All heavy atoms as an XYZ file, in Angstrom:
684
protein
N      -7.932    -13.082     -3.116
C      -6.900    -12.377     -2.385
C      -6.489    -13.204     -1.177
O      -7.310    -13.850     -0.552
C      -7.412    -11.015     -1.918
C      -7.531    -10.043     -3.047
S      -7.983     -8.345     -2.637
C      -8.143     -8.283     -0.928
N      -5.215    -13.139     -0.887
C      -4.675    -13.920      0.215
C      -4.776    -13.139      1.523
O      -4.695    -11.917      1.535
C      -3.224    -14.275     -0.061
C      -3.041    -15.121     -1.305
C      -1.592    -15.497     -1.506
O      -0.854    -15.673     -0.553
N      -1.186    -15.616     -2.752
N      -4.943    -13.858      2.605
C      -5.008    -13.259      3.937
C      -3.606    -13.147      4.515
O      -3.267    -13.812      5.502
C      -5.905    -14.103      4.861
C      -7.363    -14.087      4.481
C      -8.007    -12.747      4.764
O      -7.611    -12.080      5.744
O      -8.902    -12.359      3.993
N      -2.775    -12.328      3.872
C      -1.400    -12.118      4.313
C      -1.131    -10.626      4.357
O      -1.775     -9.859      3.647
C      -0.422    -12.806      3.362
C      -0.511    -14.313      3.392
C       0.569    -14.932      2.540
C       0.526    -16.449      2.642
N       1.594    -17.068      1.887
N      -0.167    -10.206      5.169
C       0.144     -8.772      5.226
C       0.744     -8.267      3.921
O       1.416     -9.005      3.200
C       1.176     -8.657      6.347
C       1.219     -9.978      7.024
C       0.599    -10.985      6.123
N       0.481     -6.995      3.626
C       1.057     -6.306      2.476
C       2.041     -5.248      2.968
O       1.902     -4.728      4.071
C      -0.011     -5.571      1.666
C      -0.981     -6.411      0.880
C      -2.089     -5.815      0.305
C      -0.803     -7.764      0.696
C      -2.999     -6.550     -0.429
C      -1.710     -8.505     -0.043
C      -2.805     -7.889     -0.605
O      -3.700     -8.618     -1.334
N       2.989     -4.900      2.115
C       3.905     -3.790      2.353
C       4.276     -3.236      0.992
O       4.709     -3.985      0.117
C       5.139     -4.275      3.118
C       6.054     -3.177      3.594
C       5.561     -1.979      4.063
C       7.418     -3.364      3.582
C       6.400     -0.983      4.511
C       8.272     -2.373      4.029
C       7.763     -1.181      4.501
N       4.076     -1.941      0.778
C       4.320     -1.360     -0.546
C       5.807     -1.415     -0.877
O       6.633     -0.881     -0.139
C       3.834      0.082     -0.599
S       4.130      0.844     -2.205
N       6.176     -2.053     -2.003
C       7.587     -2.137     -2.381
C       8.139     -0.827     -2.943
O       9.341     -0.684     -3.096
C       7.611     -3.242     -3.445
C       6.236     -3.260     -4.000
C       5.321     -2.823     -2.900
N       7.273      0.132     -3.213
C       7.723      1.392     -3.789
C       7.997      2.446     -2.709
O       9.127      2.893     -2.551
C       6.681      1.916     -4.783
C       7.159      3.107     -5.553
O       8.241      3.088     -6.124
N       6.356      4.147     -5.556
N       6.962      2.839     -1.954
C       7.159      3.890     -0.946
C       7.702      3.336      0.366
O       8.272      4.082      1.162
C       5.868      4.662     -0.709
S       4.529      3.726      0.077
N       7.520      2.052      0.608
C       8.020      1.359      1.797
C       7.575      2.014      3.099
O       8.294      2.005      4.089
C       9.531      1.237      1.730
C       9.960      0.418      0.521
C      11.410      0.357      0.400
N      11.899     -0.405      1.543
C      12.999     -1.102      1.537
N      13.720     -1.156      0.453
N      13.381     -1.753      2.591
N       6.371      2.578      3.069
C       5.829      3.153      4.297
C       4.407      2.691      4.568
O       3.929      2.811      5.677
C       5.852      4.685      4.223
O       4.992      5.136      3.203
N       3.738      2.146      3.557
C       2.335      1.781      3.684
C       2.168      0.284      3.927
O       2.679     -0.535      3.184
C       1.582      2.181      2.413
C       0.118      1.834      2.481
O      -0.459      1.719      3.551
N      -0.493      1.662      1.333
N       1.433     -0.027      4.990
C       1.075     -1.412      5.288
C      -0.426     -1.600      5.423
O      -0.883     -2.708      5.641
C       1.735     -1.868      6.588
C       3.238     -1.991      6.492
C       3.813     -2.489      7.806
N       5.250     -2.550      7.773
C       5.953     -3.631      7.432
N       5.331     -4.733      7.096
N       7.255     -3.594      7.422
N      -1.214     -0.519      5.308
C      -2.641     -0.652      5.594
C      -3.585     -0.112      4.527
O      -4.722     -0.547      4.447
C      -2.998      0.012      6.946
C      -2.637      1.483      6.941
C      -2.321     -0.707      8.091
C      -3.128      2.240      8.155
N      -3.185      0.829      3.683
C      -4.105      1.458      2.727
C      -3.846      0.944      1.315
O      -2.878      1.327      0.670
C      -3.921      2.975      2.733
C      -4.248      3.632      4.032
C      -4.040      5.124      3.876
C      -4.088      5.833      5.185
N      -3.795      7.264      5.004
N      -4.760      0.095      0.826
C      -4.624     -0.500     -0.500
C      -5.984     -0.571     -1.182
O      -7.019     -0.499     -0.518
C      -4.047     -1.920     -0.404
C      -2.709     -1.980      0.258
C      -2.591     -2.306      1.588
C      -1.560     -1.690     -0.457
C      -1.357     -2.356      2.201
C      -0.322     -1.729      0.145
C      -0.216     -2.066      1.487
N      -5.976     -0.715     -2.476
C      -7.210     -0.972     -3.213
C      -6.951     -2.097     -4.213
O      -5.827     -2.291     -4.659
C      -7.710      0.285     -3.927
O      -6.796      0.683     -4.913
N      -8.013     -2.821     -4.540
C      -7.951     -3.897     -5.525
C      -8.498     -3.346     -6.829
O      -9.565     -2.737     -6.852
C      -8.784     -5.117     -5.083
C      -8.748     -6.202     -6.136
C      -8.298     -5.648     -3.769
N      -7.767     -3.549     -7.912
C      -8.194     -3.065     -9.221
C      -8.742     -4.256    -10.006
O      -8.062     -5.265    -10.172
C      -7.023     -2.415     -9.972
C      -6.534     -1.204     -9.180
C      -7.431     -2.035    -11.377
C      -5.301     -0.563     -9.737
N      -9.974     -4.125    -10.458
C     -10.603     -5.182    -11.245
C     -10.981     -4.625    -12.617
O     -11.231     -3.433    -12.772
C     -11.863     -5.736    -10.558
O     -12.752     -4.650    -10.302
C     -11.525     -6.429     -9.252
N     -11.052     -5.499    -13.602
C     -11.404     -5.106    -14.967
C     -12.760     -5.678    -15.331
O     -13.090     -6.812    -14.963
C     -10.363     -5.628    -15.958
O      -9.106     -5.095    -15.678
N     -13.534     -4.881    -16.057
C     -14.853     -5.308    -16.509
C     -14.973     -5.096    -18.007
O     -14.354     -4.199    -18.575
C     -15.956     -4.497    -15.810
C     -16.111     -4.845    -14.362
C     -15.413     -4.162    -13.382
C     -16.949     -5.878    -13.969
C     -15.545     -4.480    -12.049
C     -17.093     -6.213    -12.636
C     -16.390     -5.511    -11.679
O     -16.520     -5.839    -10.364
N     -15.792     -5.919    -18.624
C     -16.120     -5.785    -20.036
C     -17.621     -5.534    -20.126
O     -18.417     -6.231    -19.500
C     -15.751     -7.072    -20.775
O     -16.222     -7.026    -22.089
N     -18.001     -4.518    -20.906
C     -19.419     -4.202    -21.057
C     -19.740     -4.032    -22.539
O     -19.146     -3.199    -23.223
C     -19.771     -2.929    -20.291
C     -21.246     -2.635    -20.281
C     -21.588     -1.479    -19.365
O     -20.730     -0.699    -18.988
N     -22.844     -1.383    -18.997
N     -20.671     -4.833    -23.026
C     -21.071     -4.774    -24.434
C     -22.162     -3.724    -24.623
O     -22.969     -3.479    -23.727
C     -21.617     -6.122    -24.892
O     -20.652     -7.127    -24.705
N     -22.168     -3.118    -25.805
C     -23.231     -2.172    -26.135
C     -23.431     -2.152    -27.647
O     -22.566     -2.571    -28.409
C     -22.936     -0.765    -25.605
C     -21.664     -0.161    -26.141
C     -21.677      0.624    -27.282
C     -20.452     -0.366    -25.493
C     -20.515      1.180    -27.774
C     -19.295      0.185    -25.981
C     -19.310      0.963    -27.120
N     -24.599     -1.662    -28.068
C     -24.937     -1.535    -29.482
C     -25.094     -0.060    -29.814
O     -25.668      0.699    -29.038
C     -26.235     -2.279    -29.798
C     -26.240     -3.787    -29.549
C     -27.637     -4.345    -29.783
C     -25.234     -4.471    -30.440
N     -24.580      0.336    -31.010
C     -24.702      1.723    -31.454
C     -25.473      1.780    -32.768
O     -25.388      0.873    -33.587
C     -23.318      2.334    -31.691
C     -22.554      2.610    -30.438
C     -21.252      3.305    -30.741
C     -21.452      4.776    -30.510
N     -20.233      5.557    -30.598
N     -26.178      2.869    -32.965
C     -26.827      3.115    -34.241
C     -25.751      3.485    -35.255
O     -24.890      4.326    -34.980
C     -27.845      4.246    -34.090
C     -28.605      4.484    -35.373
O     -29.546      3.719    -35.657
O     -28.222      5.424    -36.091
N     -25.774      2.844    -36.422
C     -24.721      3.038    -37.417
C     -24.721      4.446    -38.005
O     -23.670      4.962    -38.382
C     -24.866      2.012    -38.534
N     -25.879      5.093    -38.095
C     -25.949      6.420    -38.714
C     -25.724      7.552    -37.718
O     -24.922      8.451    -37.956
C     -27.301      6.595    -39.422
C     -27.571      5.604    -40.566
C     -28.973      5.798    -41.113
C     -26.537      5.779    -41.656
N     -26.423      7.513    -36.601
C     -26.335      8.628    -35.649
C     -25.213      8.455    -34.631
O     -24.732      9.427    -34.067
C     -27.669      8.793    -34.921
O     -27.898      7.676    -34.068
N     -24.811      7.228    -34.361
C     -23.784      6.979    -33.350
C     -24.334      6.905    -31.945
O     -23.575      6.777    -30.983
N     -25.651      6.998    -31.780
C     -26.268      6.898    -30.459
C     -26.197      5.466    -29.948
O     -26.363      4.512    -30.713
C     -27.731      7.340    -30.503
C     -27.884      8.819    -30.802
O     -26.983      9.603    -30.493
N     -28.998      9.184    -31.402
N     -25.980      5.339    -28.666
C     -25.969      4.010    -28.045
C     -27.420      3.573    -27.861
O     -28.217      4.295    -27.264
C     -25.214      4.041    -26.717
C     -23.750      4.411    -26.977
C     -25.327      2.705    -25.992
C     -22.916      4.606    -25.735
N     -27.738      2.391    -28.384
C     -29.113      1.914    -28.332
C     -29.349      0.870    -27.252
O     -30.482      0.707    -26.809
C     -29.534      1.320    -29.698
O     -28.647      0.252    -30.022
C     -29.482      2.373    -30.793
N     -28.313      0.166    -26.849
C     -28.507     -0.891    -25.845
C     -27.198     -1.127    -25.093
O     -26.131     -1.188    -25.681
C     -28.942     -2.184    -26.529
C     -29.213     -3.326    -25.583
C     -29.617     -4.609    -26.313
O     -30.075     -4.535    -27.479
O     -29.452     -5.675    -25.715
N     -27.313     -1.261    -23.777
C     -26.181     -1.623    -22.916
C     -26.433     -2.994    -22.319
O     -27.550     -3.301    -21.917
C     -26.036     -0.638    -21.747
C     -25.083      0.478    -22.006
C     -25.539      1.773    -22.111
C     -23.722      0.251    -22.109
C     -24.670      2.817    -22.330
C     -22.845      1.285    -22.331
C     -23.314      2.577    -22.438
N     -25.436     -3.817    -22.256
C     -25.527     -5.110    -21.562
C     -24.900     -4.942    -20.180
O     -24.142     -4.004    -19.938
C     -24.782     -6.188    -22.345
C     -25.207     -6.328    -23.782
C     -26.163     -7.441    -23.961
C     -26.631     -7.420    -25.407
N     -26.824     -8.632    -26.030
N     -25.175     -5.873    -19.293
C     -24.583     -5.832    -17.961
C     -23.081     -6.080    -18.042
O     -22.626     -6.896    -18.858
C     -25.222     -6.889    -17.054
C     -26.665     -6.557    -16.698
O     -27.009     -5.357    -16.715
O     -27.428     -7.494    -16.411
N     -22.304     -5.400    -17.199
C     -20.851     -5.626    -17.229
C     -20.493     -7.006    -16.685
O     -21.136     -7.523    -15.774
C     -20.294     -4.528    -16.330
C     -21.425     -4.030    -15.533
C     -22.681     -4.357    -16.264
N     -19.468     -7.595    -17.287
C     -18.955     -8.891    -16.853
C     -17.528     -8.696    -16.359
O     -16.719     -8.036    -17.022
C     -18.943     -9.895    -18.008
C     -20.336    -10.238    -18.507
O     -21.247    -10.323    -17.665
O     -20.500    -10.410    -19.725
N     -17.226     -9.288    -15.209
C     -15.867     -9.209    -14.675
C     -14.926    -10.058    -15.518
O     -15.269    -11.176    -15.910
C     -15.843     -9.673    -13.227
N     -13.758     -9.521    -15.804
C     -12.740    -10.271    -16.541
C     -11.898    -11.020    -15.522
O     -11.278    -10.397    -14.654
C     -11.860     -9.326    -17.379
C     -12.718     -8.615    -18.426
C     -10.722    -10.098    -18.038
C     -11.985     -7.539    -19.184
N     -11.889    -12.356    -15.576
C     -11.126    -13.108    -14.570
C      -9.626    -12.873    -14.742
O      -9.109    -12.854    -15.857
C     -11.499    -14.563    -14.838
C     -12.010    -14.582    -16.232
C     -12.554    -13.222    -16.528
N      -8.951    -12.671    -13.612
C      -7.504    -12.471    -13.614
C      -6.867    -13.543    -12.752
O      -7.416    -13.922    -11.722
C      -7.165    -11.089    -13.076
C      -7.729     -9.967    -13.927
C      -7.397     -8.594    -13.367
O      -6.477     -8.482    -12.557
O      -8.084     -7.650    -13.767
N      -5.687    -14.045    -13.150
C      -5.051    -15.100    -12.362
C      -4.592    -14.606    -10.989
O      -4.572    -15.365    -10.037
C      -3.851    -15.521    -13.213
C      -3.616    -14.385    -14.146
C      -4.933    -13.705    -14.340
N      -4.259    -13.322    -10.884
C      -3.813    -12.766     -9.612
C      -4.331    -11.331     -9.493
O      -4.302    -10.577    -10.460
C      -2.286    -12.767     -9.563
C      -1.733    -12.347     -8.236
C      -0.218    -12.519     -8.166
O       0.364    -13.072     -9.101
O       0.346    -12.072     -7.187
N      -4.808    -10.938     -8.314
C      -5.341     -9.585     -8.165
C      -4.276     -8.511     -8.380
O      -3.106     -8.709     -8.084
C      -5.827     -9.546     -6.715
C      -5.898    -10.949     -6.267
C      -4.947    -11.731     -7.104
N      -4.701     -7.367     -8.905
C      -3.832     -6.210     -9.046
C      -4.116     -5.285     -7.874
O      -5.260     -4.926     -7.615
C      -4.104     -5.484    -10.379
O      -3.887     -6.409    -11.450
C      -3.192     -4.297    -10.551
N      -3.066     -4.906     -7.159
C      -3.185     -4.112     -5.939
C      -2.582     -2.733     -6.190
O      -1.573     -2.599     -6.876
C      -2.449     -4.794     -4.765
C      -2.951     -6.230     -4.572
C      -2.591     -3.999     -3.483
C      -4.406     -6.355     -4.201
N      -3.217     -1.704     -5.613
C      -2.679     -0.350     -5.705
C      -2.467      0.207     -4.309
O      -3.336      0.105     -3.438
C      -3.630      0.565     -6.467
C      -3.107      1.977     -6.601
C      -4.054      2.881     -7.351
O      -5.257      2.674     -7.333
N      -3.501      3.891     -7.999
N      -1.289      0.790     -4.083
C      -0.982      1.470     -2.831
C      -1.706      2.813     -2.847
O      -1.583      3.577     -3.801
C       0.529      1.675     -2.704
S       1.016      2.711     -1.309
N      -2.461      3.120     -1.794
C      -3.200      4.372     -1.751
C      -2.358      5.524     -1.205
O      -2.856      6.636     -1.086
C      -4.470      4.200     -0.924
C      -5.516      3.273     -1.538
C      -6.723      3.147     -0.637
C      -5.930      3.765     -2.917
N      -1.093      5.289     -0.903
C      -0.198      6.361     -0.463
C       0.574      6.915     -1.657
O       0.589      8.119     -1.898
C       0.761      5.859      0.641
C       1.809      6.899      0.972
C      -0.023      5.474      1.882
N       1.212      6.033     -2.433
C       2.054      6.493     -3.551
C       1.478      6.139     -4.919
O       2.078      6.452     -5.932
C       3.464      5.927     -3.419
S       3.561      4.140     -3.700
N       0.352      5.441     -4.969
C      -0.339      5.034     -6.206
C       0.415      3.982     -7.010
O       0.110      3.765     -8.177
C      -0.646      6.242     -7.099
O      -1.481      7.139     -6.417
N       1.393      3.317     -6.410
C       2.085      2.224     -7.098
C       1.111      1.075     -7.311
O       0.331      0.724     -6.428
C       3.278      1.746     -6.262
C       3.969      0.544     -6.838
C       4.816      0.664     -7.923
C       3.758     -0.707     -6.294
C       5.451     -0.448     -8.462
C       4.395     -1.828     -6.817
C       5.237     -1.686     -7.898
N       1.155      0.473     -8.500
C       0.271     -0.641     -8.844
C       1.115     -1.838     -9.254
O       2.059     -1.712    -10.027
C      -0.645     -0.250    -10.015
O      -1.381      0.923     -9.647
C      -1.626     -1.355    -10.338
N       0.765     -3.014     -8.700
C       1.473     -4.232     -9.046
C       0.651     -5.444     -8.668
O      -0.425     -5.323     -8.079
N       1.175     -6.618     -8.991
C       0.431     -7.826     -8.638
C       0.552     -8.077     -7.125
O       1.446     -7.569     -6.456
C       0.879     -9.030     -9.459
C       2.333     -9.368     -9.262
O       3.041     -8.731     -8.498
N       2.794    -10.390     -9.943
N      -0.387     -8.832     -6.611
C      -0.490     -9.050     -5.171
C       0.770     -9.665     -4.588
O       1.188     -9.312     -3.480
C      -1.698     -9.943     -4.880
C      -1.922    -10.193     -3.411
C      -3.059    -11.147     -3.138
O      -3.248    -12.103     -3.912
O      -3.757    -10.932     -2.135
N       1.407    -10.549     -5.323
C       2.584    -11.255     -4.816
C       3.731    -10.300     -4.493
O       4.475    -10.523     -3.548
C       3.023    -12.316     -5.824
C       4.003    -13.357     -5.321
C       3.453    -14.059     -4.088
C       4.300    -14.359     -6.410
N       3.878     -9.212     -5.243
C       4.941     -8.234     -4.959
C       4.752     -7.607     -3.584
O       5.706     -7.413     -2.837
C       4.964     -7.131     -6.008
C       5.472     -7.620     -7.339
C       5.719     -6.493     -8.276
N       6.889     -5.729     -7.818
C       7.361     -4.688     -8.452
N       6.789     -4.267     -9.551
N       8.406     -4.043     -8.001
N       3.509     -7.275     -3.233
C       3.222     -6.669     -1.941
C       3.419     -7.667     -0.804
O       3.908     -7.318      0.271
C       1.796     -6.117     -1.922
C       1.619     -4.898     -2.779
C       1.338     -5.001     -4.132
C       1.736     -3.635     -2.237
C       1.174     -3.875     -4.923
C       1.576     -2.494     -3.012
C       1.298     -2.626     -4.363
N       3.039     -8.928     -1.048
C       3.201     -9.967     -0.026
C       4.677    -10.266      0.202
O       5.132    -10.357      1.347
C       2.430    -11.247     -0.433
C       0.925    -10.990     -0.391
C       2.806    -12.420      0.465
C       0.090    -12.115     -0.955
N       5.450    -10.415     -0.870
C       6.882    -10.722     -0.738
C       7.630     -9.597     -0.032
O       8.542     -9.852      0.760
C       7.513    -10.989     -2.113
C       7.059    -12.287     -2.734
C       7.498    -13.459     -1.900
C       7.110    -14.768     -2.544
N       7.413    -15.915     -1.703
N       7.254     -8.350     -0.300
C       7.900     -7.226      0.380
C       7.599     -7.264      1.875
O       8.471     -6.994      2.699
C       7.439     -5.900     -0.218
C       8.172     -4.698      0.329
C       9.634     -4.679     -0.057
O      10.012     -5.165     -1.112
N      10.461     -4.123      0.795
N       6.380     -7.640      2.236
C       6.025     -7.754      3.654
C       6.778     -8.902      4.315
O       7.142     -8.821      5.493
C       4.517     -7.958      3.805
N       7.043     -9.972      3.581
C       7.810    -11.089      4.134
C       9.285    -10.720      4.299
O       9.925    -11.162      5.252
C       7.678    -12.316      3.229
C       6.305    -12.946      3.259
C       6.124    -14.053      2.228
O       7.038    -14.262      1.398
O       5.065    -14.700      2.246
N       9.820     -9.896      3.386
C      11.219     -9.465      3.495
C      11.435     -8.506      4.662
O      12.493     -8.490      5.280
C      11.680     -8.790      2.199
C      12.054     -9.752      1.100
C      12.776     -9.046     -0.030
N      11.925     -8.140     -0.790
C      11.150     -8.507     -1.809
N      11.105     -9.763     -2.191
N      10.427     -7.622     -2.451
N      10.418     -7.674      4.940
C      10.520     -6.700      6.016
C       9.310     -6.852      6.929
O       8.383     -6.042      6.897
C      10.591     -5.288      5.444
C      11.811     -5.070      4.573
C      11.877     -3.657      4.038
O      11.546     -2.721      4.796
O      12.275     -3.507      2.878
N       9.319     -7.882      7.774
C       8.146     -8.128      8.629
C       7.991     -7.047      9.698
O       8.960     -6.444     10.152
C       8.436     -9.486      9.258
C       9.905     -9.643      9.177
C      10.358     -8.870      7.983
N       6.777     -6.816     10.083
C       6.461     -5.847     11.143
C       6.556     -6.576     12.470
O       5.918     -7.600     12.679
C       5.048     -5.306     10.934
C       4.585     -4.369     11.964
C       4.648     -2.997     11.437
N       4.214     -2.055     12.448
C       4.124     -0.796     12.192
N       4.388     -0.340     11.006
N       3.749      0.029     13.124
N       7.349     -6.053     13.359
C       7.541     -6.685     14.666
C       6.545     -6.109     15.668
O       6.311     -4.902     15.706
C       8.957     -6.453     15.189
C      10.026     -7.014     14.296
S       9.857     -8.785     14.195
C      11.007     -9.149     12.908
N       5.973     -6.968     16.487
C       5.114     -6.516     17.568
C       5.988     -6.108     18.743
O       6.683     -6.940     19.323
C       4.146     -7.619     17.998
C       3.080     -7.864     16.974
O       2.767     -6.994     16.175
N       2.499     -9.057     16.975
N       5.962     -4.852     19.059
C       6.750     -4.367     20.193
C       5.803     -3.920     21.288
O       4.904     -3.108     21.054
C       7.662     -3.199     19.785
O       6.849     -2.177     19.212
C       8.695     -3.644     18.766
N       5.971     -4.457     22.484
C       5.086     -4.056     23.580
C       5.398     -2.612     23.993
O       6.545     -2.200     24.034
C       5.421     -5.039     24.690
C       6.783     -5.547     24.369
C       6.948     -5.456     22.884
N       4.357     -1.885     24.243
C       4.519     -0.513     24.708
C       4.044     -0.420     26.144
O       2.937     -0.839     26.476
C       3.736      0.465     23.835
O       2.361      0.068     23.834
C       4.246      0.458     22.401
N       4.879      0.108     26.971
C       4.509      0.302     28.377
C       4.658      1.773     28.687
O       5.761      2.333     28.671
C       5.421     -0.527     29.307
O       6.779     -0.193     29.017
C       5.202     -2.004     29.106
N       3.551      2.439     28.941
C       3.618      3.867     29.247
C       4.366      4.107     30.565
O       4.252      3.346     31.520
C       2.157      4.312     29.340
C       1.341      3.073     29.324
C       2.202      1.923     28.934
N       5.124      5.174     30.596
C       5.926      5.490     31.772
C       5.271      6.555     32.635
O       5.897      7.075     33.561
C       7.323      5.964     31.333
C       8.125      4.924     30.548
C       9.425      5.543     30.062
C       8.394      3.719     31.418
N       4.049      6.888     32.418
C       3.382      7.921     33.227
C       2.412      7.343     34.187
O       2.057      6.263     34.296
C       2.690      8.954     32.332
C       1.760      8.377     31.296
C       0.429      8.125     31.585
C       2.222      8.082     30.014
C      -0.405      7.599     30.622
C       1.377      7.574     29.056
C       0.065      7.329     29.371
O      -0.783      6.818     28.405
């Protein structure tokens, strides 16, 4: 994952709440007659060329580059706040 800001291209309100979706493969053996699972192997991560990101506000899912490009198109400006009280 890249160390760049994200911005959801769908809801266009979320810049902070995201999750990374990863895929795993897990092998197992079943008994041919009863159908009972007899052995589980450890899960192996399936390598992906680019992470899949999900917005935790609207549940939109897409590749990481879509979220990064949206943040580059609409950058967040740092505005100084000075309280008047």
